[in-house]
N, C-alpha and C positions, 0 to 999 in steps of 0.2 A: 647230492653234495655232503660233505662232512658237518653235520650242523650241532654245534655245542652252544647255538644261541637258543633261547627259549621264550625269551619275551623282550620285544624291542619296542622301545619309545620314540616315538616321533614329536618333534616340534618344530614352530615357526619363529624366527627371530630378527630384530632390525627390522627395517621398511618393508612394508608388504610387496608383492610384485604379483601381476597377472599369470596365472599356471600356478600358484602354489599349493592352490587345491587340487588341481589335476594331480600333482606330485603326491600330495598326502593319500589321495585316490589310490594311485599306483601301489604305492606304500603297502596300504593297509591288503589291497587286494592280493599282493605278491607274498603277505604274509600269510593271507588266508591260504591261498596256492601251495605254499611250502609249510602248510599246518604248525605256524607258527605263532604265537600271540603278539599281539599290537595295542600299544597303549598309546594315548592322545595326550601330549604335554600341553596343557593349555598356559598360553601366554609366557611362551618362553622359558628363558631361565628365571624368571620372577615364579610363575608356577612351579618348577622343578622344585625350587627352596621350600614353595608353601604345600606342595604335595598336592596340585591341583592337577589330578589326572582323569582321563576318560577312556574307558576301555571302549575300542574301536572295531567293528568288523567290516564285512564287504557292503550290509546294509546301511550301516552308519555312514557311510561315503557316498550313497547314492546320489544323485541330481545335483554334484559339486563340482564338476569336472569343469562345467561353463562357466561358474562366479568366479568373480574378483574378490580379491582378498584375501584372508585366510579363516578358514571355519576354526581352525586352533588359536587362533587370536595372535598377538604379537606385542611386545612390551620391553623396554628398556630395562636392565636390573644393573644397580650400583653395588648391592650386596653381593652378586656372583662375583664380582672381581676382586673380593675379598677372601682369603681362605677360609675365614669362618661362614661365609656366603655358600660355598664349594662344598665344605663339611655337611652343612644341614643338607643341601640339594643329594648330596652322597646315602646320608641315612633315608632321605626320602624315596630314593629310586631303590633302594634296598628292602625298604618294608614294604613295597610295592613287587617286588622279584624282577624288577625291570634289569635287564643284564648288559643292555647295549641300546645306541644311540643312532638316530637319524637327526640330522639337524638342516633343514633348509633357510638358507640365508645366503648372507655376504661376507665379508671378510671380518666382519666384528664378531659375526658369529661363529664361524671358525675359529678365530682366535682363542674364545672362550672355550669351545670344545677342545682344542688342542692341549690345551691348559688344565682341562679336566682330565684328558687323558693320561697326559703327564704324569698329574699327581696320583691318579686311582687306578690307571690304565683298563677302563672301562670301554672295550670295543666300540669304534663310534666313525662313522661315514659323513660326509657332506654333501649336500646337494647345492647347487649354484643356485640361487633364486633372487636376484636383484636386477633391477631394469638398466642397470648401468652399464653392463657386459664388460665389465673392468677387471675382471678377474682370471689370471694366466691359468693355462691349462685347458681350456674350453674355448671351443669357437664361439658359443652362443651360452648366456648364462637363462634360466627361465624368467620369462617377463621383459625382455628387452626387446623382442620382437614387437609385440602386443603394444608397447610404450611408442615405440618409433612410428608405427601406424597411427596413434593418437595424433601424436604430433603431427605427423603428415596431413591427416583429414583435418587438422587445427590450422596449419599453414596455407591450406588450399582455401579453407573458409575466409581467411585473413585476406588473401591476396585478392580476393571478391572485391572487397569494399578497398582495399588499397587502389586497384584499378578504378573503380568507382569514385574515387577523390582525390586522385594524383597525388598519393601519401608514401611516405617511406616510414615502414614499419620494424622496429627491433624486436624481434619474437626471442624470447629466453625460455630455454627448455632444461631439463635436469642433467646434470652432470657435473658434481664439484670437480672431481678428479679423472673425469673421462668424457670425451667427447664424441664417443660413437652415436649418441641420439642426434646431437648436433650435425655431425657431419652427413648422415645418410638421409635424415629428414630434409636437411637443407638442400642435400643432390638432389632426392625424391621430389622436394616444393618449388624448385626452381631458385633458389637464393641467390642473391646477386654478391652476397659474401658469408663466409661460416667463421665464425669466432670459437675457437677450442682451447682447451688447457695444454693440448700437447703443442700447439702451435706457435711460434715467436712471431705472429704477426704483430705489429706495433700499430697502436692509432693513426699513424701518420697514413699508413699502408692502407688500411680501411678505408681513411678519409678520401684517398686517391682512387681508390676502386669507386666509391659512391661521385666522387667529382666528375669520373668520366663518363658517369651516365648523367650528370648534369648539363655536360658540354655536349651532348648528342642527344638531349632533349628530352632524355627519360624522364615520364612524369611518374613511375611507382618503381620500389625499391623493396624487399626483403632482406633484410640481415638477420641470420639465426646466430643465437649465442648460447653457448653452454654457460650454466651458472657458474663454474668456475673458472670463467676465462680470467687471463693474467692482467688484462687490459681494462677491466672493470664489467659490470654486470650490463645489462641491458640499458636501465636508466641513467647511469653513468655515459655511457656509449651516447646516447640519445641526446643527452645533455651538452656533451662535447661536441657534437655536431652543429646541435642548434645554435651555439655559440659562435660557431665557423662560418655558417650558411644558411640562408632563409629562403632558399630555393624549395626544399622539401617541406609539407605540413608532417612533422615527426610525429610517430605515436607508439607506444610500447605495448605487448603484450608479454605476460609473464605464465607460463603454462600452468607450471607448479605441479601441484598433486593429483591435477587431471591424468597427467600421464600414468599414474600408479592404479588408476582403477579400470573399471570395465572388464567386458567378457574377455578372456584371453583368445589370441588368434588359433586358427588350428596347428600352425606350427609350434606355438609354446603348449599347448596341450599335447600335443605327442612330445615334444622334444621332455618334458616333466614326466611323462607315463613313461618314456624308455629310461629317464634317470632315477625314478623311482624304484623301477624293478631292480635297476642296476646296482641299488644301494642295498637294498634287501639282498641279494643273492652275493653282492661283494660280502657282506658281514657273514652270510652264511658259509662263504668259503675262506673265511679266515682272514679277510683284509680289514685294516683299521687306519684310524689316522691318517686317512685319505679323503680327497674329494673327486666324487664323479664327474666326469666331461666328457664332451662330444669334438672329437678332433675328426675330419674328414668323413664326416656322417658315422662314425665307429665310435661306440664307448670305450673311455678309458679310466684309468684310475690314479689319481696325482697325489705323490705324497705332500704333506703341509708344508716343508720348507719350500719346496719351489713353489708351491701357490704364493707366499707370502714374501718372496725374495724378488719375486718378477712381476709385471704389471703386463695386461693385455694390450700391447700397442697398437694404435691406428695406421695401418699400413699408408707407405707413402703413395702407394696407387689411388687410393679414396682421396685424398687431398689434391694431389694432381688433376684428377677428374674434375672437384670440386671447382678450381681454379679455372680449367679452360671452358666449363659451363658456364661461369657467370661473367663471361663477356657480353 
């Protein structure tokens, strides 16, 4: 490899996602393999501005593969959004000798790093770590598989009590702009209806689905709702249904940050490991201002503009399957 990189800084930013630690581990061990220094930047862009750095080696990242969250911590930084804040960050990086960056996070993280690269030309690569699976240029993001499995496990448990008490449950999962967790956990959990931001389902259509269950004396139902649903969150939809019908005993469960925690699945661990190594190798081979992705089980590198101008759309086949199985 043509190695003009001598010290890589790695950090996590935005919301945490299961598998981030596996990605950090892969970055550090790949750096060790290629005899390149690696520095951990604590608390994302905030730590970059404050010079909160940690020298990392293969032993430092031992026993973190299976842990949820991020050992490098994460934080929002208003200051980094300003030219003055970014200039401070540049000064701290230069004083530490960090000449390239690897960021693990979502679109907000990537936007910040792209701006930083444009202003100062520091070689940088992003690794997609977000449970929403909403980034174009990759079939899967780190954390999505774990979060969806967590949601399915919760739905299975809620179904037990729904059947025991003849209840209608509205289960809200994460996904402000993306319905990936909702659509797939809903299919896997046997939901009667799935409400996602991408679909144009109206409340009347949802109520009709539930009404058909009433007509056939169906005694329990589950509706999975992505938090970014255009027709209302789980509490809003439950209230609207209750105002129309007294047939079901209606309950609401919001899974919330439960989906972000826990040990990553094998899939997320392997995905994060592949992407972490690919990020280091990409920098050493002269790639910059790109995101590592996985397409058809192969590593790819996506230009920043392509990532931000597109959205990872849910395929129509998934929505068609969900409708058929809701009968």
